[in-house]
PyMOL Python script that loads the backbone (N, CA, C, O; Angstrom):
from pymol import cmd

cmd.read_pdbstr("""\
ATOM      1  N   MET A   1      38.227 -99.496  58.011  1.00  0.00           N
ATOM      2  CA  MET A   1      38.574 -98.091  58.174  1.00  0.00           C
ATOM      3  C   MET A   1      37.407 -97.404  58.894  1.00  0.00           C
ATOM      4  O   MET A   1      36.243 -97.695  58.620  1.00  0.00           O
ATOM      5  N   GLY A   2      37.729 -96.494  59.813  1.00  0.00           N
ATOM      6  CA  GLY A   2      36.703 -95.772  60.548  1.00  0.00           C
ATOM      7  C   GLY A   2      35.920 -94.831  59.653  1.00  0.00           C
ATOM      8  O   GLY A   2      36.428 -94.345  58.643  1.00  0.00           O
ATOM      9  N   ARG A   3      34.689 -94.583  60.031  1.00  0.00           N
ATOM     10  CA  ARG A   3      33.822 -93.736  59.210  1.00  0.00           C
ATOM     11  C   ARG A   3      34.319 -92.294  59.127  1.00  0.00           C
ATOM     12  O   ARG A   3      34.297 -91.687  58.057  1.00  0.00           O
ATOM     13  N   MET A   4      34.767 -91.748  60.258  1.00  0.00           N
ATOM     14  CA  MET A   4      35.264 -90.363  60.234  1.00  0.00           C
ATOM     15  C   MET A   4      36.545 -90.272  59.408  1.00  0.00           C
ATOM     16  O   MET A   4      36.760 -89.292  58.695  1.00  0.00           O
ATOM     17  N   LYS A   5      37.380 -91.276  59.503  1.00  0.00           N
ATOM     18  CA  LYS A   5      38.616 -91.282  58.719  1.00  0.00           C
ATOM     19  C   LYS A   5      38.272 -91.294  57.232  1.00  0.00           C
ATOM     20  O   LYS A   5      38.897 -90.592  56.438  1.00  0.00           O
ATOM     21  N   GLU A   6      37.289 -92.082  56.868  1.00  0.00           N
ATOM     22  CA  GLU A   6      36.834 -92.160  55.481  1.00  0.00           C
ATOM     23  C   GLU A   6      36.286 -90.805  55.011  1.00  0.00           C
ATOM     24  O   GLU A   6      36.564 -90.381  53.889  1.00  0.00           O
ATOM     25  N   VAL A   7      35.518 -90.133  55.856  1.00  0.00           N
ATOM     26  CA  VAL A   7      34.973 -88.804  55.518  1.00  0.00           C
ATOM     27  C   VAL A   7      36.114 -87.810  55.314  1.00  0.00           C
ATOM     28  O   VAL A   7      36.112 -87.053  54.343  1.00  0.00           O
ATOM     29  N   PHE A   8      37.090 -87.809  56.229  1.00  0.00           N
ATOM     30  CA  PHE A   8      38.211 -86.873  56.110  1.00  0.00           C
ATOM     31  C   PHE A   8      39.034 -87.139  54.854  1.00  0.00           C
ATOM     32  O   PHE A   8      39.490 -86.198  54.205  1.00  0.00           O
ATOM     33  N   ILE A   9      39.226 -88.393  54.508  1.00  0.00           N
ATOM     34  CA  ILE A   9      39.962 -88.714  53.281  1.00  0.00           C
ATOM     35  C   ILE A   9      39.206 -88.201  52.064  1.00  0.00           C
ATOM     36  O   ILE A   9      39.807 -87.643  51.146  1.00  0.00           O
ATOM     37  N   ASN A  10      37.879 -88.389  52.053  1.00  0.00           N
ATOM     38  CA  ASN A  10      37.065 -87.876  50.940  1.00  0.00           C
ATOM     39  C   ASN A  10      37.142 -86.358  50.853  1.00  0.00           C
ATOM     40  O   ASN A  10      37.229 -85.801  49.758  1.00  0.00           O
ATOM     41  N   ILE A  11      37.110 -85.690  51.998  1.00  0.00           N
ATOM     42  CA  ILE A  11      37.196 -84.223  52.016  1.00  0.00           C
ATOM     43  C   ILE A  11      38.559 -83.773  51.493  1.00  0.00           C
ATOM     44  O   ILE A  11      38.637 -82.857  50.675  1.00  0.00           O
ATOM     45  N   LEU A  12      39.629 -84.411  51.961  1.00  0.00           N
ATOM     46  CA  LEU A  12      40.974 -84.068  51.496  1.00  0.00           C
ATOM     47  C   LEU A  12      41.114 -84.277  49.991  1.00  0.00           C
ATOM     48  O   LEU A  12      41.670 -83.426  49.296  1.00  0.00           O
ATOM     49  N   ASN A  13      40.619 -85.390  49.492  1.00  0.00           N
ATOM     50  CA  ASN A  13      40.712 -85.677  48.057  1.00  0.00           C
ATOM     51  C   ASN A  13      39.932 -84.663  47.225  1.00  0.00           C
ATOM     52  O   ASN A  13      40.382 -84.278  46.146  1.00  0.00           O
ATOM     53  N   ALA A  14      38.784 -84.230  47.704  1.00  0.00           N
ATOM     54  CA  ALA A  14      37.946 -83.297  46.954  1.00  0.00           C
ATOM     55  C   ALA A  14      38.466 -81.860  47.014  1.00  0.00           C
ATOM     56  O   ALA A  14      38.086 -81.035  46.183  1.00  0.00           O
ATOM     57  N   ASN A  15      39.327 -81.551  47.981  1.00  0.00           N
ATOM     58  CA  ASN A  15      39.795 -80.180  48.190  1.00  0.00           C
ATOM     59  C   ASN A  15      41.305 -80.050  48.009  1.00  0.00           C
ATOM     60  O   ASN A  15      41.957 -79.317  48.753  1.00  0.00           O
ATOM     61  N   ASN A  16      41.850 -80.740  47.051  1.00  0.00           N
ATOM     62  CA  ASN A  16      43.272 -80.653  46.699  1.00  0.00           C
ATOM     63  C   ASN A  16      44.202 -80.949  47.876  1.00  0.00           C
ATOM     64  O   ASN A  16      45.248 -80.315  48.019  1.00  0.00           O
ATOM     65  N   GLY A  17      43.826 -81.896  48.705  1.00  0.00           N
ATOM     66  CA  GLY A  17      44.693 -82.324  49.794  1.00  0.00           C
ATOM     67  C   GLY A  17      44.692 -81.414  51.012  1.00  0.00           C
ATOM     68  O   GLY A  17      45.522 -81.590  51.904  1.00  0.00           O
ATOM     69  N   GLU A  18      43.788 -80.451  51.074  1.00  0.00           N
ATOM     70  CA  GLU A  18      43.737 -79.533  52.216  1.00  0.00           C
ATOM     71  C   GLU A  18      42.376 -79.598  52.888  1.00  0.00           C
ATOM     72  O   GLU A  18      41.349 -79.793  52.238  1.00  0.00           O
ATOM     73  N   LEU A  19      42.392 -79.431  54.214  1.00  0.00           N
ATOM     74  CA  LEU A  19      41.120 -79.318  54.925  1.00  0.00           C
ATOM     75  C   LEU A  19      40.643 -77.873  54.832  1.00  0.00           C
ATOM     76  O   LEU A  19      41.443 -76.952  55.001  1.00  0.00           O
ATOM     77  N   PRO A  20      39.366 -77.658  54.567  1.00  0.00           N
ATOM     78  CA  PRO A  20      38.841 -76.281  54.550  1.00  0.00           C
ATOM     79  C   PRO A  20      39.070 -75.613  55.910  1.00  0.00           C
ATOM     80  O   PRO A  20      38.961 -76.273  56.944  1.00  0.00           O
ATOM     81  N   PRO A  21      39.387 -74.308  55.922  1.00  0.00           N
ATOM     82  CA  PRO A  21      39.765 -73.632  57.170  1.00  0.00           C
ATOM     83  C   PRO A  21      38.666 -73.583  58.231  1.00  0.00           C
ATOM     84  O   PRO A  21      38.973 -73.622  59.422  1.00  0.00           O
ATOM     85  N   ASN A  22      37.408 -73.501  57.837  1.00  0.00           N
ATOM     86  CA  ASN A  22      36.311 -73.352  58.805  1.00  0.00           C
ATOM     87  C   ASN A  22      35.499 -74.628  58.964  1.00  0.00           C
ATOM     88  O   ASN A  22      34.334 -74.571  59.357  1.00  0.00           O
ATOM     89  N   LEU A  23      36.085 -75.756  58.672  1.00  0.00           N
ATOM     90  CA  LEU A  23      35.392 -77.041  58.731  1.00  0.00           C
ATOM     91  C   LEU A  23      35.044 -77.398  60.172  1.00  0.00           C
ATOM     92  O   LEU A  23      35.899 -77.346  61.056  1.00  0.00           O
ATOM     93  N   THR A  24      33.785 -77.759  60.403  1.00  0.00           N
ATOM     94  CA  THR A  24      33.343 -78.195  61.723  1.00  0.00           C
ATOM     95  C   THR A  24      32.863 -79.640  61.640  1.00  0.00           C
ATOM     96  O   THR A  24      32.699 -80.186  60.549  1.00  0.00           O
ATOM     97  N   ILE A  25      32.641 -80.248  62.790  1.00  0.00           N
ATOM     98  CA  ILE A  25      32.110 -81.607  62.828  1.00  0.00           C
ATOM     99  C   ILE A  25      30.731 -81.636  62.179  1.00  0.00           C
ATOM    100  O   ILE A  25      30.396 -82.582  61.467  1.00  0.00           O
ATOM    101  N   GLU A  26      29.933 -80.602  62.424  1.00  0.00           N
ATOM    102  CA  GLU A  26      28.605 -80.514  61.804  1.00  0.00           C
ATOM    103  C   GLU A  26      28.710 -80.523  60.283  1.00  0.00           C
ATOM    104  O   GLU A  26      27.923 -81.178  59.599  1.00  0.00           O
ATOM    105  N   ASP A  27      29.696 -79.784  59.760  1.00  0.00           N
ATOM    106  CA  ASP A  27      29.919 -79.774  58.312  1.00  0.00           C
ATOM    107  C   ASP A  27      30.281 -81.171  57.812  1.00  0.00           C
ATOM    108  O   ASP A  27      29.787 -81.602  56.770  1.00  0.00           O
ATOM    109  N   CYS A  28      31.128 -81.874  58.536  1.00  0.00           N
ATOM    110  CA  CYS A  28      31.525 -83.230  58.135  1.00  0.00           C
ATOM    111  C   CYS A  28      30.310 -84.149  58.067  1.00  0.00           C
ATOM    112  O   CYS A  28      30.170 -84.938  57.132  1.00  0.00           O
ATOM    113  N   ILE A  29      29.443 -84.040  59.055  1.00  0.00           N
ATOM    114  CA  ILE A  29      28.249 -84.882  59.085  1.00  0.00           C
ATOM    115  C   ILE A  29      27.335 -84.555  57.911  1.00  0.00           C
ATOM    116  O   ILE A  29      26.818 -85.458  57.254  1.00  0.00           O
ATOM    117  N   LYS A  30      27.132 -83.257  57.646  1.00  0.00           N
ATOM    118  CA  LYS A  30      26.283 -82.845  56.526  1.00  0.00           C
ATOM    119  C   LYS A  30      26.897 -83.238  55.184  1.00  0.00           C
ATOM    120  O   LYS A  30      26.183 -83.657  54.272  1.00  0.00           O
ATOM    121  N   MET A  31      28.221 -83.105  55.060  1.00  0.00           N
ATOM    122  CA  MET A  31      28.889 -83.490  53.815  1.00  0.00           C
ATOM    123  C   MET A  31      28.664 -84.971  53.528  1.00  0.00           C
ATOM    124  O   MET A  31      28.399 -85.363  52.391  1.00  0.00           O
ATOM    125  N   LYS A  32      28.772 -85.784  54.573  1.00  0.00           N
ATOM    126  CA  LYS A  32      28.547 -87.217  54.395  1.00  0.00           C
ATOM    127  C   LYS A  32      27.095 -87.478  54.027  1.00  0.00           C
ATOM    128  O   LYS A  32      26.806 -88.315  53.173  1.00  0.00           O
ATOM    129  N   GLU A  33      26.179 -86.758  54.674  1.00  0.00           N
ATOM    130  CA  GLU A  33      24.751 -86.908  54.392  1.00  0.00           C
ATOM    131  C   GLU A  33      24.425 -86.535  52.945  1.00  0.00           C
ATOM    132  O   GLU A  33      23.683 -87.247  52.267  1.00  0.00           O
ATOM    133  N   TYR A  34      24.985 -85.413  52.476  1.00  0.00           N
ATOM    134  CA  TYR A  34      24.748 -84.945  51.107  1.00  0.00           C
ATOM    135  C   TYR A  34      25.602 -85.691  50.079  1.00  0.00           C
ATOM    136  O   TYR A  34      25.322 -85.655  48.881  1.00  0.00           O
ATOM    137  N   LYS A  35      26.651 -86.368  50.567  1.00  0.00           N
ATOM    138  CA  LYS A  35      27.654 -87.005  49.691  1.00  0.00           C
ATOM    139  C   LYS A  35      28.318 -85.967  48.789  1.00  0.00           C
ATOM    140  O   LYS A  35      28.589 -86.220  47.615  1.00  0.00           O
ATOM    141  N   ILE A  36      28.571 -84.791  49.370  1.00  0.00           N
ATOM    142  CA  ILE A  36      29.282 -83.701  48.689  1.00  0.00           C
ATOM    143  C   ILE A  36      30.483 -83.367  49.561  1.00  0.00           C
ATOM    144  O   ILE A  36      30.318 -82.959  50.710  1.00  0.00           O
ATOM    145  N   TYR A  37      31.682 -83.534  49.030  1.00  0.00           N
ATOM    146  CA  TYR A  37      32.885 -83.323  49.828  1.00  0.00           C
ATOM    147  C   TYR A  37      33.690 -82.107  49.394  1.00  0.00           C
ATOM    148  O   TYR A  37      34.619 -81.704  50.095  1.00  0.00           O
ATOM    149  N   GLU A  38      33.356 -81.522  48.263  1.00  0.00           N
ATOM    150  CA  GLU A  38      34.053 -80.320  47.802  1.00  0.00           C
ATOM    151  C   GLU A  38      33.463 -79.125  48.553  1.00  0.00           C
ATOM    152  O   GLU A  38      32.246 -78.943  48.568  1.00  0.00           O
ATOM    153  N   TRP A  39      34.320 -78.311  49.176  1.00  0.00           N
ATOM    154  CA  TRP A  39      33.905 -77.278  50.117  1.00  0.00           C
ATOM    155  C   TRP A  39      32.958 -76.243  49.509  1.00  0.00           C
ATOM    156  O   TRP A  39      31.931 -75.929  50.111  1.00  0.00           O
ATOM    157  N   TYR A  40      33.278 -75.709  48.333  1.00  0.00           N
ATOM    158  CA  TYR A  40      32.444 -74.657  47.748  1.00  0.00           C
ATOM    159  C   TYR A  40      31.101 -75.205  47.273  1.00  0.00           C
ATOM    160  O   TYR A  40      30.070 -74.544  47.399  1.00  0.00           O
ATOM    161  N   GLU A  41      31.124 -76.394  46.739  1.00  0.00           N
ATOM    162  CA  GLU A  41      29.875 -77.029  46.310  1.00  0.00           C
ATOM    163  C   GLU A  41      28.986 -77.312  47.528  1.00  0.00           C
ATOM    164  O   GLU A  41      27.770 -77.125  47.480  1.00  0.00           O
ATOM    165  N   TYR A  42      29.609 -77.762  48.610  1.00  0.00           N
ATOM    166  CA  TYR A  42      28.874 -78.013  49.853  1.00  0.00           C
ATOM    167  C   TYR A  42      28.258 -76.719  50.389  1.00  0.00           C
ATOM    168  O   TYR A  42      27.107 -76.725  50.826  1.00  0.00           O
ATOM    169  N   ASN A  43      29.002 -75.613  50.364  1.00  0.00           N
ATOM    170  CA  ASN A  43      28.467 -74.343  50.857  1.00  0.00           C
ATOM    171  C   ASN A  43      27.302 -73.859  50.010  1.00  0.00           C
ATOM    172  O   ASN A  43      26.350 -73.285  50.539  1.00  0.00           O
ATOM    173  N   ARG A  44      27.364 -74.087  48.681  1.00  0.00           N
ATOM    174  CA  ARG A  44      26.230 -73.725  47.818  1.00  0.00           C
ATOM    175  C   ARG A  44      24.987 -74.523  48.203  1.00  0.00           C
ATOM    176  O   ARG A  44      23.889 -73.972  48.280  1.00  0.00           O
ATOM    177  N   LYS A  45      25.163 -75.819  48.443  1.00  0.00           N
ATOM    178  CA  LYS A  45      24.052 -76.680  48.836  1.00  0.00           C
ATOM    179  C   LYS A  45      23.486 -76.239  50.181  1.00  0.00           C
ATOM    180  O   LYS A  45      22.270 -76.209  50.371  1.00  0.00           O
ATOM    181  N   LYS A  46      24.376 -75.898  51.113  1.00  0.00           N
ATOM    182  CA  LYS A  46      23.954 -75.448  52.441  1.00  0.00           C
ATOM    183  C   LYS A  46      23.173 -74.137  52.343  1.00  0.00           C
ATOM    184  O   LYS A  46      22.182 -73.953  53.051  1.00  0.00           O
ATOM    185  N   GLN A  47      23.614 -73.222  51.468  1.00  0.00           N
ATOM    186  CA  GLN A  47      22.928 -71.950  51.270  1.00  0.00           C
ATOM    187  C   GLN A  47      21.530 -72.179  50.694  1.00  0.00           C
ATOM    188  O   GLN A  47      20.570 -71.533  51.114  1.00  0.00           O
ATOM    189  N   LYS A  48      21.416 -73.095  49.736  1.00  0.00           N
ATOM    190  CA  LYS A  48      20.108 -73.409  49.153  1.00  0.00           C
ATOM    191  C   LYS A  48      19.165 -73.974  50.205  1.00  0.00           C
ATOM    192  O   LYS A  48      17.974 -73.662  50.211  1.00  0.00           O
ATOM    193  N   GLU A  49      19.701 -74.809  51.101  1.00  0.00           N
ATOM    194  CA  GLU A  49      18.886 -75.374  52.175  1.00  0.00           C
ATOM    195  C   GLU A  49      18.386 -74.276  53.118  1.00  0.00           C
ATOM    196  O   GLU A  49      17.244 -74.319  53.576  1.00  0.00           O
ATOM    197  N   LYS A  50      19.246 -73.292  53.406  1.00  0.00           N
ATOM    198  CA  LYS A  50      18.842 -72.177  54.255  1.00  0.00           C
ATOM    199  C   LYS A  50      17.747 -71.351  53.591  1.00  0.00           C
ATOM    200  O   LYS A  50      16.804 -70.905  54.247  1.00  0.00           O
ATOM    201  N   GLU A  51      17.885 -71.151  52.269  1.00  0.00           N
ATOM    202  CA  GLU A  51      16.891 -70.371  51.545  1.00  0.00           C
ATOM    203  C   GLU A  51      15.533 -71.053  51.552  1.00  0.00           C
ATOM    204  O   GLU A  51      14.506 -70.375  51.552  1.00  0.00           O
ATOM    205  N   LYS A  52      15.506 -72.370  51.559  1.00  0.00           N
ATOM    206  CA  LYS A  52      14.239 -73.100  51.611  1.00  0.00           C
ATOM    207  C   LYS A  52      13.513 -72.866  52.924  1.00  0.00           C
ATOM    208  O   LYS A  52      12.285 -72.932  52.981  1.00  0.00           O
ATOM    209  N   GLU A  53      14.268 -72.592  53.979  1.00  0.00           N
ATOM    210  CA  GLU A  53      13.679 -72.360  55.289  1.00  0.00           C
ATOM    211  C   GLU A  53      13.007 -70.987  55.386  1.00  0.00           C
ATOM    212  O   GLU A  53      12.153 -70.775  56.247  1.00  0.00           O
ATOM    213  N   ILE A  54      13.386 -70.064  54.515  1.00  0.00           N
ATOM    214  CA  ILE A  54      12.820 -68.716  54.533  1.00  0.00           C
ATOM    215  C   ILE A  54      11.442 -68.760  53.875  1.00  0.00           C
ATOM    216  O   ILE A  54      11.301 -69.335  52.796  1.00  0.00           O
ATOM    217  N   PRO A  55      10.419 -68.163  54.505  1.00  0.00           N
ATOM    218  CA  PRO A  55       9.086 -68.145  53.902  1.00  0.00           C
ATOM    219  C   PRO A  55       9.108 -67.467  52.526  1.00  0.00           C
ATOM    220  O   PRO A  55       9.945 -66.603  52.266  1.00  0.00           O
ATOM    221  N   LEU A  56       8.197 -67.861  51.668  1.00  0.00           N
ATOM    222  CA  LEU A  56       8.157 -67.390  50.293  1.00  0.00           C
ATOM    223  C   LEU A  56       8.039 -65.864  50.214  1.00  0.00           C
ATOM    224  O   LEU A  56       8.657 -65.247  49.347  1.00  0.00           O
ATOM    225  N   GLU A  57       7.264 -65.255  51.095  1.00  0.00           N
ATOM    226  CA  GLU A  57       7.099 -63.799  51.079  1.00  0.00           C
ATOM    227  C   GLU A  57       8.423 -63.097  51.370  1.00  0.00           C
ATOM    228  O   GLU A  57       8.762 -62.102  50.728  1.00  0.00           O
ATOM    229  N   LYS A  58       9.159 -63.616  52.332  1.00  0.00           N
ATOM    230  CA  LYS A  58      10.454 -63.039  52.688  1.00  0.00           C
ATOM    231  C   LYS A  58      11.447 -63.191  51.543  1.00  0.00           C
ATOM    232  O   LYS A  58      12.238 -62.285  51.276  1.00  0.00           O
ATOM    233  N   ARG A  59      11.406 -64.354  50.855  1.00  0.00           N
ATOM    234  CA  ARG A  59      12.300 -64.570  49.723  1.00  0.00           C
ATOM    235  C   ARG A  59      12.049 -63.540  48.640  1.00  0.00           C
ATOM    236  O   ARG A  59      12.991 -63.036  48.028  1.00  0.00           O
ATOM    237  N   ALA A  60      10.771 -63.222  48.397  1.00  0.00           N
ATOM    238  CA  ALA A  60      10.436 -62.226  47.384  1.00  0.00           C
ATOM    239  C   ALA A  60      10.989 -60.862  47.779  1.00  0.00           C
ATOM    240  O   ALA A  60      11.519 -60.141  46.934  1.00  0.00           O
ATOM    241  N   GLU A  61      10.871 -60.505  49.046  1.00  0.00           N
ATOM    242  CA  GLU A  61      11.406 -59.232  49.525  1.00  0.00           C
ATOM    243  C   GLU A  61      12.926 -59.191  49.374  1.00  0.00           C
ATOM    244  O   GLU A  61      13.480 -58.188  48.924  1.00  0.00           O
ATOM    245  N   LEU A  62      13.594 -60.273  49.747  1.00  0.00           N
ATOM    246  CA  LEU A  62      15.054 -60.332  49.633  1.00  0.00           C
ATOM    247  C   LEU A  62      15.492 -60.245  48.176  1.00  0.00           C
ATOM    248  O   LEU A  62      16.495 -59.600  47.869  1.00  0.00           O
ATOM    249  N   TYR A  63      14.747 -60.891  47.273  1.00  0.00           N
ATOM    250  CA  TYR A  63      15.075 -60.855  45.856  1.00  0.00           C
ATOM    251  C   TYR A  63      14.954 -59.434  45.323  1.00  0.00           C
ATOM    252  O   TYR A  63      15.812 -58.978  44.567  1.00  0.00           O
ATOM    253  N   LYS A  64      13.876 -58.722  45.719  1.00  0.00           N
ATOM    254  CA  LYS A  64      13.695 -57.333  45.281  1.00  0.00           C
ATOM    255  C   LYS A  64      14.834 -56.463  45.800  1.00  0.00           C
ATOM    256  O   LYS A  64      15.375 -55.641  45.061  1.00  0.00           O
ATOM    257  N   LEU A  65      15.198 -56.639  47.065  1.00  0.00           N
ATOM    258  CA  LEU A  65      16.274 -55.864  47.666  1.00  0.00           C
ATOM    259  C   LEU A  65      17.600 -56.154  46.964  1.00  0.00           C
ATOM    260  O   LEU A  65      18.380 -55.239  46.702  1.00  0.00           O
ATOM    261  N   GLU A  66      17.850 -57.414  46.665  1.00  0.00           N
ATOM    262  CA  GLU A  66      19.091 -57.795  45.992  1.00  0.00           C
ATOM    263  C   GLU A  66      19.178 -57.159  44.609  1.00  0.00           C
ATOM    264  O   GLU A  66      20.237 -56.667  44.218  1.00  0.00           O
ATOM    265  N   ASN A  67      18.082 -57.165  43.873  1.00  0.00           N
ATOM    266  CA  ASN A  67      18.055 -56.541  42.550  1.00  0.00           C
ATOM    267  C   ASN A  67      18.244 -55.031  42.657  1.00  0.00           C
ATOM    268  O   ASN A  67      18.932 -54.435  41.828  1.00  0.00           O
ATOM    269  N   TRP A  68      17.644 -54.410  43.662  1.00  0.00           N
ATOM    270  CA  TRP A  68      17.779 -52.968  43.865  1.00  0.00           C
ATOM    271  C   TRP A  68      19.248 -52.610  44.098  1.00  0.00           C
ATOM    272  O   TRP A  68      19.747 -51.627  43.550  1.00  0.00           O
ATOM    273  N   VAL A  69      19.934 -53.411  44.913  1.00  0.00           N
ATOM    274  CA  VAL A  69      21.345 -53.165  45.208  1.00  0.00           C
ATOM    275  C   VAL A  69      22.184 -53.310  43.936  1.00  0.00           C
ATOM    276  O   VAL A  69      23.100 -52.519  43.709  1.00  0.00           O
ATOM    277  N   LYS A  70      21.882 -54.304  43.110  1.00  0.00           N
ATOM    278  CA  LYS A  70      22.628 -54.495  41.866  1.00  0.00           C
ATOM    279  C   LYS A  70      22.447 -53.300  40.938  1.00  0.00           C
ATOM    280  O   LYS A  70      23.410 -52.845  40.321  1.00  0.00           O
ATOM    281  N   VAL A  71      21.221 -52.786  40.834  1.00  0.00           N
ATOM    282  CA  VAL A  71      20.947 -51.625  39.975  1.00  0.00           C
ATOM    283  C   VAL A  71      21.709 -50.419  40.481  1.00  0.00           C
ATOM    284  O   VAL A  71      22.327 -49.706  39.690  1.00  0.00           O
ATOM    285  N   LYS A  72      21.680 -50.177  41.769  1.00  0.00           N
ATOM    286  CA  LYS A  72      22.404 -49.032  42.361  1.00  0.00           C
ATOM    287  C   LYS A  72      23.915 -49.170  42.130  1.00  0.00           C
ATOM    288  O   LYS A  72      24.587 -48.187  41.819  1.00  0.00           O
ATOM    289  N   ALA A  73      24.441 -50.378  42.281  1.00  0.00           N
ATOM    290  CA  ALA A  73      25.872 -50.616  42.086  1.00  0.00           C
ATOM    291  C   ALA A  73      26.270 -50.320  40.628  1.00  0.00           C
ATOM    292  O   ALA A  73      27.324 -49.736  40.373  1.00  0.00           O
ATOM    293  N   LYS A  74      25.430 -50.723  39.695  1.00  0.00           N
ATOM    294  CA  LYS A  74      25.724 -50.459  38.275  1.00  0.00           C
ATOM    295  C   LYS A  74      25.734 -48.971  38.000  1.00  0.00           C
ATOM    296  O   LYS A  74      26.583 -48.489  37.250  1.00  0.00           O
ATOM    297  N   LYS A  75      24.798 -48.224  38.598  1.00  0.00           N
ATOM    298  CA  LYS A  75      24.729 -46.773  38.403  1.00  0.00           C
ATOM    299  C   LYS A  75      25.969 -46.101  38.965  1.00  0.00           C
ATOM    300  O   LYS A  75      26.514 -45.177  38.361  1.00  0.00           O
ATOM    301  N   ILE A  76      26.407 -46.566  40.113  1.00  0.00           N
ATOM    302  CA  ILE A  76      27.595 -45.990  40.759  1.00  0.00           C
ATOM    303  C   ILE A  76      28.838 -46.294  39.917  1.00  0.00           C
ATOM    304  O   ILE A  76      29.705 -45.435  39.764  1.00  0.00           O
ATOM    305  N   CYS A  77      28.926 -47.496  39.379  1.00  0.00           N
ATOM    306  CA  CYS A  77      30.091 -47.890  38.572  1.00  0.00           C
ATOM    307  C   CYS A  77      30.166 -47.103  37.264  1.00  0.00           C
ATOM    308  O   CYS A  77      31.258 -46.874  36.745  1.00  0.00           O
ATOM    309  N   LYS A  78      29.029 -46.692  36.734  1.00  0.00           N
ATOM    310  CA  LYS A  78      29.008 -45.940  35.485  1.00  0.00           C
ATOM    311  C   LYS A  78      29.547 -44.538  35.663  1.00  0.00           C
ATOM    312  O   LYS A  78      30.051 -43.945  34.709  1.00  0.00           O
ATOM    313  N   LYS A  79      29.452 -43.990  36.876  1.00  0.00           N
ATOM    314  CA  LYS A  79      29.893 -42.607  37.132  1.00  0.00           C
ATOM    315  C   LYS A  79      31.378 -42.470  37.102  1.00  0.00           C
ATOM    316  O   LYS A  79      31.900 -41.372  37.299  1.00  0.00           O
TER     317      LYS A  79
END
""", "prot")
cmd.dss("prot")
cmd.show_as("cartoon", "prot")
cmd.util.cbc("prot")
cmd.orient("prot")
C-alpha cells in the first residue's frame, strides 16, 4: 500500500470517516511525522509548536494580554 494512501486511511479513521475541510499536504506530512491523525489533537500540537517559536518575553506579554481580556470579558458579562 502506498504511503500517502496509508496516511489518508489513518486520517479518515481518526476523523469519523471524513477528511478535515482545511487539510493540506503539509498537514498530512506533519500528521505522519507526529503520528497524530485526529484533526483537533493535531491542531493543538501544531499550536504548541508555534508557541515554542515565540521568544519567552513575547510569550509573557501575550499571557498578560490574554488574562487582561478574560478579566474584561467577565466584567462585561456581569453587567
